[in-house]
C-alpha positions as a Markdown table, in Angstrom:
| # | Residue | x | y | z |
|---|---|---|---|---|
| 1 | Met | 13.9 | 8.6 | 27.8 |
| 2 | Gly | 13.6 | 5.6 | 25.4 |
| 3 | Lys | 16.3 | 4.4 | 23.0 |
| 4 | Glu | 16.2 | 5.8 | 19.5 |
| 5 | Leu | 14.9 | 3.4 | 16.9 |
| 6 | Ile | 16.7 | 3.0 | 13.6 |
| 7 | Cys | 15.8 | 1.3 | 10.3 |
| 8 | Glu | 18.6 | 0.0 | 7.9 |
| 9 | Asp | 18.6 | -2.0 | 4.7 |
| 10 | Tyr | 21.3 | -4.6 | 4.2 |
| 11 | Tyr | 22.3 | -6.2 | 0.9 |
| 12 | Phe | 24.4 | -9.4 | 0.8 |
| 13 | Tyr | 26.4 | -11.2 | -1.9 |
| 14 | Ser | 24.2 | -14.0 | -3.3 |
| 15 | Asn | 26.1 | -17.2 | -3.2 |
| 16 | Asn | 24.7 | -19.2 | -0.3 |
| 17 | Tyr | 22.1 | -21.9 | -0.1 |
| 18 | Ser | 21.0 | -23.9 | 2.8 |
| 19 | Thr | 19.2 | -27.2 | 3.0 |
| 20 | Lys | 15.7 | -27.3 | 4.3 |
| 21 | Thr | 14.7 | -30.7 | 5.6 |
| 22 | Thr | 11.0 | -31.7 | 5.9 |
| 23 | Phe | 9.9 | -35.0 | 7.4 |
| 24 | Arg | 7.2 | -36.8 | 5.3 |
| 25 | Gly | 5.3 | -39.0 | 7.7 |
| 26 | Val | 3.4 | -40.8 | 5.0 |
| 27 | Leu | 6.6 | -42.1 | 3.4 |
| 28 | Phe | 8.5 | -42.1 | 6.7 |
| 29 | Cys | 11.4 | -40.2 | 5.1 |
| 30 | Asn | 13.0 | -36.7 | 4.9 |
| 31 | Asp | 12.8 | -34.4 | 1.9 |
| 32 | Asn | 15.9 | -32.2 | 1.5 |
| 33 | Asp | 15.4 | -29.1 | -0.6 |
| 34 | Leu | 17.8 | -26.2 | -1.3 |
| 35 | Gln | 16.6 | -22.9 | 0.1 |
| 36 | Asp | 18.2 | -19.6 | -0.9 |
| 37 | Ala | 18.8 | -17.2 | 1.9 |
| 38 | Ser | 17.4 | -13.7 | 1.4 |
| 39 | Thr | 20.1 | -11.3 | 0.2 |
| 40 | Cys | 18.1 | -8.1 | 1.0 |
| 41 | Ile | 16.7 | -7.4 | 4.4 |
| 42 | Arg | 15.6 | -4.5 | 6.5 |
| 43 | Leu | 16.2 | -4.3 | 10.2 |
| 44 | Tyr | 14.2 | -2.1 | 12.6 |
| 45 | Gly | 14.9 | -1.6 | 16.3 |
| 46 | Thr | 17.4 | 0.0 | 18.6 |
| 47 | Lys | 21.0 | 0.3 | 17.4 |
| 48 | Glu | 21.9 | -2.6 | 19.7 |
| 49 | Gln | 19.0 | -4.8 | 18.5 |
| 50 | Val | 19.8 | -4.1 | 14.9 |
| 51 | Ser | 23.5 | -4.9 | 15.4 |
| 52 | Lys | 22.6 | -8.2 | 17.2 |
| 53 | Ala | 20.0 | -9.2 | 14.6 |
| 54 | Leu | 22.5 | -8.5 | 11.8 |
| 55 | Asp | 25.2 | -10.7 | 13.5 |
| 56 | Glu | 22.6 | -13.5 | 14.0 |
| 57 | Tyr | 21.5 | -13.3 | 10.4 |
| 58 | Val | 25.0 | -13.4 | 9.1 |
| 59 | Asp | 25.9 | -16.4 | 11.4 |
| 60 | Lys | 22.7 | -18.2 | 10.4 |
| 61 | Thr | 23.0 | -17.7 | 6.6 |
| 62 | Gly | 26.8 | -17.4 | 6.1 |
| 63 | Leu | 26.2 | -14.5 | 3.7 |
| 64 | Ala | 28.8 | -11.8 | 3.2 |
| 65 | Leu | 27.6 | -8.2 | 3.6 |
| 66 | Asp | 27.8 | -6.1 | 0.4 |
| 67 | Glu | 26.1 | -2.7 | 1.2 |
| 68 | Cys | 24.1 | -1.0 | 4.0 |
| 69 | Tyr | 21.8 | 2.0 | 3.8 |
| 70 | Thr | 19.9 | 3.9 | 6.5 |
| 71 | Tyr | 16.1 | 3.8 | 5.7 |
| 72 | Glu | 14.9 | 7.2 | 6.9 |
| 73 | Ile | 13.1 | 10.4 | 5.9 |
| 74 | Glu | 15.4 | 12.6 | 3.9 |
| 75 | Lys | 15.8 | 16.2 | 4.9 |
| 76 | Glu | 14.8 | 18.9 | 2.3 |
| 77 | Gly | 17.9 | 20.1 | 0.4 |
| 78 | Thr | 19.7 | 16.8 | 0.6 |
| 79 | Phe | 20.7 | 14.9 | -2.6 |
| 80 | Phe | 18.2 | 12.1 | -2.1 |
| 81 | Tyr | 15.2 | 14.3 | -1.0 |
| 82 | Asp | 11.9 | 13.4 | -2.6 |
| 83 | Ala | 8.7 | 14.6 | -0.9 |
| 84 | Lys | 6.6 | 11.8 | -2.3 |
| 85 | Arg | 9.1 | 9.1 | -1.3 |
| 86 | Asn | 9.3 | 10.6 | 2.2 |
| 87 | Ile | 5.6 | 10.1 | 2.6 |
| 88 | Glu | 5.9 | 6.4 | 1.7 |
| 89 | Ile | 8.9 | 6.1 | 4.1 |
| 90 | Ala | 7.0 | 7.7 | 6.9 |
| 91 | Lys | 4.1 | 5.3 | 6.4 |
| 92 | Ser | 6.4 | 2.3 | 6.4 |
| 93 | Leu | 8.3 | 3.5 | 9.5 |
| 94 | Ser | 5.0 | 4.1 | 11.3 |
| 95 | Met | 3.8 | 0.5 | 10.4 |
| 96 | Tyr | 7.2 | -0.9 | 11.6 |
| 97 | Asn | 6.9 | 0.9 | 14.9 |
| 98 | Glu | 3.4 | -0.5 | 15.5 |
| 99 | Ile | 4.6 | -4.0 | 14.8 |
| 100 | Tyr | 7.7 | -3.5 | 16.9 |
| 101 | Leu | 5.5 | -2.4 | 19.9 |
| 102 | Glu | 3.0 | -5.3 | 19.3 |
| 103 | Arg | 5.9 | -7.7 | 19.5 |
| 104 | Asn | 7.2 | -6.4 | 22.8 |
| 105 | Lys | 10.0 | -4.3 | 21.3 |
| 106 | Val | 11.8 | -7.1 | 19.6 |
| 107 | Ala | 13.9 | -6.2 | 16.5 |
| 108 | Leu | 12.1 | -6.7 | 13.1 |
| 109 | Val | 13.8 | -8.6 | 10.3 |
| 110 | Ile | 12.0 | -7.8 | 7.0 |
| 111 | Asn | 12.6 | -9.6 | 3.8 |
| 112 | Leu | 12.9 | -7.1 | 0.9 |
| 113 | Ile | 12.7 | -9.6 | -2.0 |
């Protein structure tokens, strides 16, 4: 039996920039540009993979977590149930699963902005 795959959305406080350095061979110098880290990401994989990917993302960007939501098909009768939205979520999850399998079961980090 395989491990259950999960999909979660993470939202961070936006107050962090990193410097992206690009070497320009023609001028033989570096260009330094500020680059904003994404404050909205979706992670897809096993619970352990998602947890590890989140830790790595936070370490890399230095962002502080604000909110987290599970991205899943809502059951009928729940507060957030919407049949049309469930169809879109099912399509997205199916696409994520295909990419996940193509990439040898490595966790996906998807930019939501």
